[in-house]
N, C-alpha and C positions, 0 to 999 in steps of 0.2 A: 308272388306264388301263383300257381296255376289255379283255375277254377275248374271243378269237375265237369265233365260232359254228361255225367249221370243225372238222372232226374227222379230221385227217390223223394217221397213225401214224408217229412218228419214233423209235420204240423202238429203242435201239441205235445211233442216229445222233448225230453230233457236229457242232455248228456253231461256227465261228470268226468272231467278229463284231468290227468296230471301231466306235467311238462308242457303246458298249453301256451306258454309265452314264446315258444320258438319251434322251429322245425316242423315235424309232422303233427305235433300236438296243436300247433297254431293253425296249420292247414286244415286239419280235421275240424277244429272249431269253426273256421270260416265256412267250410263246406256244409256242415250240419246246420248252421244258421241260414245259409243261402237256400237250403232245402226246407226251410220252414220251422226248424227246431230252435230250442234255446239251449244255452250251454253255461255250465259252471266251470270256469277255467281256473285251475290251480297251478301254482308254480312257486318255487322258493325265492325267486327274484322279484321283489315287490315293484321296483321301478319299471322293469320291462313288462311285468304283468299288467300294471295300470295302463301303460301305453297301448298294449295289444287289445285289452278289453275295450278301450275307447275305439280302436279301429273296428272291432267286430260290431260294436253298438252303432257305428256309422252305417252299417249294412241295414240294421233294423233296430230302432231304439228299444232298449230294455231286453234285448235278446241274450245278453251275456252279463254275468257277474264274475268278479275275480276274488279268489280266496288265496292268500299266501299260505302255503302248506309245504312242510318238510315231510316227505312221504315216509320217513323213518319214524315219525312220531304218530302213534295211533290216535292220540287225542286230537291232533290237528286234522287227521283224515276224517274222523268222526264229525269234527266241526264243519268241514267242507260238505259232508253229506247233509248235515242239518241245514246249512245255508241253502243247498239245492232244494230241499223239501219245503223249507219256510218260504223261499222265493217263488218256486214254480210248482210245488205240490207233489212232485213225483221225480223218479229217476228211471230212465229207460235204457240208457247206454252208459257203461263205464269202460274206460280204456286208460291204462297207465302207460303213458309215453315218456315219463321221466326215467332217466337212467343213462348208462353208458359204460364203456370198458374202463375199468378202474385205473390202469396205468396211464391212459390218456387223460382221463378226467381229473386225476389228482397229480398229473405231471410227474410221474415216477418213471425214470428211464434207466436202462442199462443194468438192471438187477435181475438175477435169476430168481425163480419162485421161492426158494428157502430164504432168500435175502431180503425179500420185500417185507416191510413191516406188516404184521398181521392185521393191524387196524385198517390197512388199505383194503384187504379182502373182506373184513367186517363191513366196511362202508359199501362195498359192491353188493354183497348179499343182502344187506339191509335195504338198499335202494332198488336193486334189480329184481329181487325175489320177494322179500318181506313187504316192500311197498305195494306190490301187486296184491299180495294176500291181504294186506290191511284194507285196501280199497274193496276187495271182494267181501270181506267179513263185515265191514261197515255198511256197504250198499245193500247187501242181502237182507238186512233188517227191513229196509224200505221195500225192496223188490218183492220180498215174501208177502208183505201186506198187500201190495198191488196185485200179486199173482201174475207178474210179467216182468220182463227185463232181459237185456243182453249184456254180457261182459265179454270183451275181447282183450285177451292178454297179448302182450308183445314179447315174442321170442327173438331169435336171431339164428342165422346160419352157424354162428359160433357155438350155439348150444348143440348143434348137430356134429360139428367138426371137432370141438374141443379147442383148447388153447394152452400152450405151454407157459404163457406169461399172464394173460388175463383170466386166471383160473376162476376167480370169483364170478366174473361175467359169464363165462361158459357154463359154470355150474348153475348159476341162477337162471339163465335162459333155458337150459335143458330142463330144469325142474318146472318152469312155467309152461313149457311146451308139452310136457307129458303129465307128470304127477299132479300138478295143480289144476290144469285144465280138465283132465279126466275125472279127478276126484270130485271137484265141485260141480261139474256137469251132472254127475250122478245124483248129487244132492239136490241141485236146482230143478231137475226135470219135473218133479212132482208139484212144483210151484209155477211151472210155465216159464222158467228162467233158463236161457241158453248160455253156454260158455264155449268159446273157441279161442284159438290162438293164431296170430299171424306172425310168422318168423321170416323176416326179410333177409335177403342177401345184401350185397352192397347197394346203398341208396345214396343218391347225390345230394345228401344234406351237407356234405363237405367234400372238397375237391379230391382228397386222397382216395375216396371210394371208387373213383374211376379207374384206379390201377389194379383193383381186385379182379381176378379172372372169373368169368362166367361162361357157360356154354353158349349163351347168346352174344357174347362179346361186348357187353355193356353193363353198366349199373342201372338200377331202376330209377325212374323219376319218382320223387316223393308222392306225387299224385297217384301213381299206380298202386302204391301201398295203401294210401288213404282210401282210395276207391274200393279196395278189397274190404277194409274195415267197415265202410259204409254199406256195402252189400250184405255183410254178415249181420249188421245192425238192422237192416231193413226187413220188411215182410218177405222179400224175395229169398232171404236166407233162413226162412222159418223152419226148415227141416234139417238144418245143419247144427249139430251140437257135439261137443266132446272131442273135437279134432284140432290138430295143428296143421296149418297150411304153410308149407315151405315155399315162399315166394322169392326164389333166389336166382332166377334166370338160368337154372340148370347147374349152378356152381357145385352142388353136392354130387352131381354125376361125374365131375372131373376127377374126383379122388384127390391125389396130391399133384396131379399134373398141372403145371402152370401156376401153382401157388407161389406167391412171393415168399422169399426166404425169411424175411423179418416181419414180425407181427405188430411191431410198434416202432 
């Protein structure tokens, strides 16, 4: 994975991240530690999590701890928060990178919306929306006490476009990008807590993303999205709250032109 060219100072800061054993969650963990911070890495995959935590601690001993966490379980989310506070004394950044489009994640193919088992959509809303709300709710108890903190939600261009198949994913991301971000930003302001959302277009976390059309003619490198999260988490983003940033390479401007016919 790439190392950020940015040079923010997160010394003494603590990040609590979900989906941290792979993809952009892992990259964000690495960058945050390289910039002086500490990170509580949560993931549902214990074996992979242990391996990646060891890799991060090789950068700086004691900079990372791992907590196995199913984001659908509020008790487990609260446990992750408690580990962060007990280990490092505070929480300065929360970002929920766990999730994904339900039909791909659960390997459901060839069914139209009414024929997809409803528990597939339940899973998607639980992971992609409620998981983010759970982390917000749990972490705010600590951030309110501190009088500071940043939460960066993760949306998607799909939340802007909609999807005829991954309906749960599109619904969840849309809600995170607008209602969740704006509502809790209004609450958090009086405590010095900022809320924003980053909604990527196609990102090269897997090969198929390169086939999705954008105005710029390419998909994003994962580092480009992670750098935006880092900016929002830093003091440079101190005047930014309550917004969704659509980092999609101009895909939204294309309308339906050039879109692939099949969504999965």
